[in-house]
C-alpha positions as CSV (number, residue, x, y, z in Angstrom):
1,M,-23.3,-4.7,109.8
2,S,-25.0,-4.8,106.4
3,H,-29.0,-3.0,107.2
4,D,-29.5,-4.5,103.5
5,V,-33.4,-6.3,104.3
6,A,-36.2,-4.5,105.9
7,P,-37.0,-5.1,110.1
8,L,-39.8,-7.0,110.9
9,L,-40.8,-4.5,113.2
10,V,-39.9,-1.0,113.1
11,I,-40.6,0.5,117.3
12,N,-41.5,4.0,117.4
13,N,-42.1,5.6,120.6
14,G,-43.1,2.4,122.6
15,D,-46.3,2.1,119.0
16,V,-45.2,-1.0,117.2
17,S,-45.4,-1.2,113.4
18,V,-44.9,-4.6,110.9
19,N,-42.9,-3.9,107.6
20,E,-45.8,-4.8,105.5
21,N,-42.9,-7.1,103.2
22,M,-42.6,-9.3,105.8
23,E,-46.6,-9.2,106.9
24,K,-46.8,-10.8,103.4
25,M,-43.9,-13.0,103.4
26,V,-45.9,-14.6,107.2
27,I,-49.0,-14.9,105.6
28,N,-47.4,-16.8,102.4
29,C,-45.1,-19.0,104.8
30,V,-48.0,-19.5,107.4
31,S,-50.3,-21.0,105.1
32,H,-48.1,-22.6,103.2
33,R,-47.1,-24.6,106.8
34,S,-51.3,-24.9,106.8
35,S,-51.9,-26.4,103.8
36,T,-48.6,-29.0,103.7
37,A,-50.0,-29.7,107.2
38,S,-53.9,-30.7,106.2
39,A,-52.8,-32.3,102.7
40,F,-52.7,-35.6,102.3
41,I,-53.0,-38.5,99.1
42,M,-55.3,-40.4,98.0
43,P,-54.8,-44.1,99.4
44,D,-55.1,-46.7,96.9
45,F,-57.4,-48.8,97.1
46,S,-57.3,-52.8,97.4
47,N,-61.7,-53.4,97.4
48,K,-61.0,-55.8,99.3
49,F,-62.9,-57.3,102.9
50,V,-60.9,-56.6,105.4
51,V,-60.6,-58.6,109.1
52,L,-58.2,-57.1,111.9
53,E,-57.1,-59.6,114.5
54,D,-60.3,-61.0,114.2
55,K,-61.9,-58.7,115.9
56,Y,-62.7,-55.8,112.9
57,E,-64.0,-55.7,109.7
58,Y,-64.5,-53.6,107.1
59,T,-63.9,-52.8,102.9
60,D,-61.1,-51.2,101.5
61,S,-63.0,-49.0,99.1
62,L,-63.4,-45.4,98.7
63,G,-67.4,-45.9,99.5
64,S,-66.3,-47.2,102.7
65,M,-64.4,-44.4,103.2
66,I,-65.5,-41.3,105.6
67,G,-62.3,-39.2,106.6
68,M,-59.0,-38.7,104.9
69,G,-56.3,-36.8,107.4
70,A,-52.9,-35.7,106.9
71,F,-51.7,-39.4,108.8
72,G,-54.4,-41.6,107.2
73,A,-58.0,-42.5,105.4
74,V,-60.8,-43.4,107.5
75,F,-63.2,-46.5,107.5
76,K,-67.1,-46.7,108.1
77,G,-66.5,-50.7,109.7
78,N,-68.1,-53.2,112.6
79,V,-67.5,-55.5,115.7
80,K,-66.7,-58.6,113.8
81,D,-70.2,-60.6,113.0
82,S,-72.6,-57.5,115.0
83,D,-73.7,-54.0,113.8
84,N,-72.1,-52.8,116.2
85,A,-70.6,-50.1,113.4
86,V,-66.8,-48.2,114.6
87,A,-65.1,-45.7,112.9
88,I,-61.1,-47.3,111.9
89,K,-58.1,-45.3,111.3
90,R,-55.6,-46.4,109.3
91,M,-52.7,-45.2,109.3
92,L,-48.6,-45.5,108.8
93,R,-47.0,-46.6,112.5
94,V,-44.0,-44.2,112.4
95,H,-46.6,-41.3,112.9
96,V,-47.9,-43.4,115.9
97,K,-46.5,-42.5,119.1
98,E,-45.5,-44.5,121.7
99,S,-46.7,-42.4,124.0
100,E,-49.1,-40.6,122.8
101,L,-50.8,-43.6,121.7
102,K,-50.4,-44.5,125.9
103,M,-52.1,-40.6,126.3
104,I,-54.9,-41.0,123.4
105,K,-55.8,-44.9,125.5
106,E,-56.2,-42.4,128.9
107,L,-59.0,-40.1,127.5
108,K,-61.8,-41.5,129.5
109,S,-65.1,-39.0,128.6
110,E,-68.0,-39.6,126.8
111,Y,-67.3,-36.2,124.9
112,L,-64.5,-36.9,124.2
113,V,-64.1,-39.6,121.3
114,G,-61.4,-42.0,122.5
115,V,-59.5,-45.1,120.5
116,L,-61.6,-48.3,121.7
117,D,-58.2,-50.6,120.1
118,I,-55.6,-51.1,118.7
119,C,-54.6,-53.2,115.5
120,N,-52.6,-54.5,113.3
121,F,-52.7,-53.6,109.2
122,D,-49.4,-54.9,108.7
123,D,-45.6,-54.8,108.9
124,F,-46.1,-50.6,108.4
125,T,-49.1,-50.0,109.4
126,C,-51.7,-50.3,112.3
127,C,-55.4,-49.9,112.4
128,L,-56.7,-47.4,115.5
129,I,-60.5,-48.5,116.1
130,M,-62.9,-45.6,117.4
131,E,-65.9,-44.5,118.1
132,L,-68.6,-43.7,115.3
133,C,-70.3,-40.3,115.2
134,D,-72.7,-38.7,112.4
135,C,-70.4,-36.1,111.1
136,D,-67.9,-33.8,111.4
137,L,-69.5,-29.8,113.3
138,E,-67.8,-28.6,109.4
139,Y,-70.7,-31.0,107.1
140,H,-73.3,-29.5,109.9
141,M,-72.6,-25.9,109.4
142,R,-72.3,-26.7,105.6
143,N,-75.0,-28.2,105.0
144,I,-77.5,-28.6,107.4
145,S,-77.6,-25.7,109.7
146,V,-78.7,-22.4,107.6
147,K,-76.2,-20.3,106.3
148,G,-73.6,-21.9,108.5
149,C,-75.3,-21.0,112.0
150,L,-76.1,-23.4,114.8
151,N,-78.9,-22.9,116.2
152,P,-79.5,-22.3,120.0
153,A,-80.3,-25.7,121.3
154,N,-77.6,-27.3,119.3
155,F,-75.4,-24.3,120.2
156,R,-76.6,-24.6,123.6
157,L,-75.3,-28.5,123.4
158,L,-72.6,-27.7,121.4
159,L,-71.1,-25.5,124.5
160,D,-71.5,-27.9,126.7
161,N,-69.8,-30.5,125.4
162,I,-66.8,-28.9,124.3
163,A,-66.5,-27.3,127.7
164,R,-66.8,-30.9,129.3
165,G,-64.4,-32.7,126.8
166,Y,-62.0,-30.5,127.2
167,K,-62.2,-30.1,131.0
168,A,-61.1,-33.8,130.7
169,L,-58.2,-32.9,128.5
170,Y,-57.2,-30.3,131.2
171,E,-57.4,-32.6,133.3
172,L,-54.9,-34.5,131.8
173,K,-52.7,-31.6,131.4
174,I,-53.2,-32.2,127.4
175,V,-52.6,-29.5,124.7
176,H,-54.8,-30.4,121.5
177,R,-53.6,-27.3,119.8
178,D,-56.0,-28.2,116.2
179,I,-59.6,-28.0,117.6
180,K,-61.6,-27.2,115.3
181,P,-65.0,-27.6,113.5
182,Q,-63.5,-31.0,111.4
183,N,-62.2,-32.1,114.7
184,I,-66.0,-31.9,116.8
185,L,-67.5,-35.1,115.7
186,I,-71.1,-35.3,116.5
187,T,-73.8,-37.6,116.9
188,Y,-77.9,-36.1,115.3
189,S,-80.0,-37.4,118.5
190,D,-82.8,-38.6,115.4
191,E,-83.6,-37.4,112.1
192,S,-84.2,-34.1,112.5
193,K,-80.4,-33.0,113.2
194,Q,-80.5,-32.2,117.0
195,I,-77.8,-32.6,118.4
196,A,-77.4,-35.4,120.9
197,C,-73.6,-35.1,121.4
198,A,-70.7,-33.2,120.6
199,R,-66.6,-34.3,120.5
200,I,-63.5,-33.8,120.1
201,T,-61.7,-35.2,118.7
202,D,-58.0,-36.4,116.6
203,F,-55.3,-36.0,119.3
204,G,-52.5,-36.4,116.5
205,I,-50.7,-33.2,117.0
206,A,-51.4,-32.9,121.5
207,R,-49.0,-32.9,123.5
208,T,-48.9,-33.3,127.0
209,L,-47.2,-31.2,129.5
210,D,-45.4,-32.0,132.1
211,D,-44.9,-31.7,135.5
212,D,-42.1,-29.1,135.5
213,G,-44.5,-27.2,133.7
214,E,-42.9,-27.4,130.7
215,E,-44.4,-25.0,127.7
216,L,-45.0,-25.5,123.8
217,C,-42.6,-23.6,121.2
218,N,-43.3,-24.6,118.3
219,V,-46.0,-24.1,114.9
220,A,-48.5,-26.4,114.8
221,G,-52.1,-26.0,113.8
222,T,-54.7,-25.0,111.7
223,F,-54.2,-21.6,110.4
224,Y,-57.5,-20.1,110.6
225,Y,-58.5,-22.0,114.6
226,M,-54.5,-20.9,115.8
227,A,-53.5,-18.8,118.6
228,P,-51.3,-15.5,117.6
229,E,-48.5,-16.9,119.5
230,V,-48.4,-20.1,118.2
231,G,-48.3,-18.6,115.0
232,A,-45.9,-16.2,116.5
233,N,-42.8,-18.7,116.4
234,L,-42.3,-18.4,113.3
235,L,-41.0,-15.0,114.5
236,K,-39.6,-15.5,118.0
237,T,-39.8,-18.0,120.1
238,C,-43.2,-17.8,121.7
239,Q,-44.0,-20.9,124.3
240,Y,-47.5,-21.2,125.4
241,D,-50.3,-23.9,126.6
242,S,-53.6,-24.8,126.9
243,K,-54.8,-21.1,126.4
244,V,-54.0,-21.8,122.6
245,D,-56.7,-24.0,123.2
246,M,-59.1,-21.7,124.5
247,W,-58.3,-19.3,121.3
248,S,-59.1,-21.8,119.0
249,I,-62.8,-23.0,120.7
250,G,-63.4,-19.2,120.1
251,C,-62.6,-19.2,117.2
252,L,-65.0,-22.4,116.5
253,L,-67.8,-20.2,118.8
254,Y,-67.5,-17.7,117.1
255,Q,-68.4,-19.1,113.8
256,C,-71.1,-21.4,115.1
257,V,-72.9,-17.7,115.9
258,T,-71.3,-15.9,112.8
259,G,-71.8,-18.2,110.1
260,E,-67.4,-17.1,109.6
261,V,-64.7,-17.0,110.8
262,P,-64.0,-14.4,113.0
263,F,-60.5,-13.8,110.9
264,D,-58.9,-14.1,107.9
265,E,-55.6,-14.6,106.5
266,C,-54.1,-10.5,106.5
267,S,-55.5,-10.4,110.2
268,L,-54.7,-13.2,112.2
269,C,-50.5,-12.4,111.1
270,K,-50.7,-9.2,111.6
271,L,-51.9,-10.1,115.1
272,F,-48.9,-13.5,114.6
273,L,-46.3,-10.1,114.6
274,Y,-48.6,-7.9,117.8
275,V,-47.7,-10.8,119.7
276,A,-43.6,-11.5,118.5
277,G,-43.7,-7.2,119.4
278,D,-45.7,-7.5,122.9
279,N,-48.2,-5.2,120.7
280,F,-51.2,-6.2,122.7
281,D,-53.7,-2.8,122.0
282,A,-53.2,-2.7,118.1
283,Y,-55.4,-5.6,118.3
284,D,-59.1,-5.2,117.2
285,P,-61.7,-7.5,118.4
286,P,-64.2,-8.7,115.8
287,E,-67.3,-8.0,116.6
288,L,-69.9,-9.5,117.2
289,P,-73.5,-9.7,116.0
290,N,-76.5,-7.3,118.6
291,E,-79.2,-10.1,118.3
292,I,-76.0,-12.8,120.1
293,S,-77.0,-12.9,124.1
294,E,-74.2,-11.0,126.3
295,E,-73.7,-14.4,128.0
296,V,-72.1,-16.0,124.6
297,S,-70.8,-12.1,123.7
298,G,-68.9,-12.7,126.8
299,I,-67.5,-15.9,127.0
300,I,-66.3,-16.0,123.1
301,Q,-65.0,-12.4,124.1
302,S,-62.7,-13.9,127.2
303,L,-62.1,-15.8,124.8
304,L,-60.8,-13.9,122.3
305,Q,-57.7,-11.9,124.2
306,L,-54.6,-11.4,121.9
307,D,-52.9,-11.1,125.4
308,S,-53.0,-14.9,126.2
309,S,-52.6,-13.3,130.5
310,Q,-56.1,-11.6,129.4
311,R,-57.5,-15.0,128.1
312,C,-60.2,-16.8,129.5
313,T,-57.6,-20.4,130.8
314,P,-59.7,-23.6,130.5
315,V,-61.4,-24.0,134.5
316,Q,-63.2,-20.0,134.1
317,F,-64.1,-21.0,131.1
318,Y,-65.5,-24.6,132.1
319,D,-67.0,-22.3,134.9
320,K,-69.4,-19.7,132.7
321,A,-70.0,-22.4,129.2
322,I,-71.9,-24.5,132.0
323,N,-73.5,-21.8,133.6
324,C,-74.3,-20.7,130.1
325,S,-75.7,-23.5,128.4
326,H,-78.1,-24.0,131.3
327,Q,-80.0,-20.5,130.7
328,I,-79.9,-19.4,127.1
329,C,-83.4,-20.6,125.0
């Protein structure tokens, strides 16, 4: 047998080391997938006033577009003949699966951005009518927060609301798989930009675990918030469940208190390789600032456990988060 290809993992006395060339290959592969997943093509705008099934209305223009994703554009609109604002996501029908629509319609929580209605646009396109929020968390941290960090009051509110929103998902056996600042929509209490409510949104790649306990094993999500066991599927089959969302929430919370993501490309790809080789001892957890409370540090550390069997479960996270959010000054 020819061995002209260097091994991915070198095992010596139980220690796993990473082949440098393979590490670079994984970085390129994951980065390509990540950028491809988030890529989009700017739609052609008719600049016309559009009425959907005589119920909702919006202007098909760049000025009315408030968001853009891999599967469609989001416009600010209104319930017809009223001032009730809504978000209208226009997307190709091919990207809307009946099973996913059924799942989305079951989301009944004030901490999740639910779909209010579904309307036909044309033979190939439909529109999801959703609740309208002020902005997403990424925009808030980049443009409103000081140095990209949330103030204590906003962090307390965010922690509480994400815990409550994810509890609703978990009870429906839904694995989101793409929790990140862009997918947390926030509403302000007033012009002071204090957060009144934070809601989890965008269930485009969410999946439901069936009653037989079948787990997921494909690469999905956004690179910097992707759980290591998800990325490890580039190398070997690694089943996963709702604990991948716990890792993503850990990355998000870390960013909220430090202004930075916890891992860069090289670090993340090493984690993928460590998980593929069951080398959890090689993990060096990210450091948190000394001024962060022990309670918050404890939650983030419990979420960012490389070994998913040691990671905080959704139920444990909910209990810790609710308790902690009521203690933070």
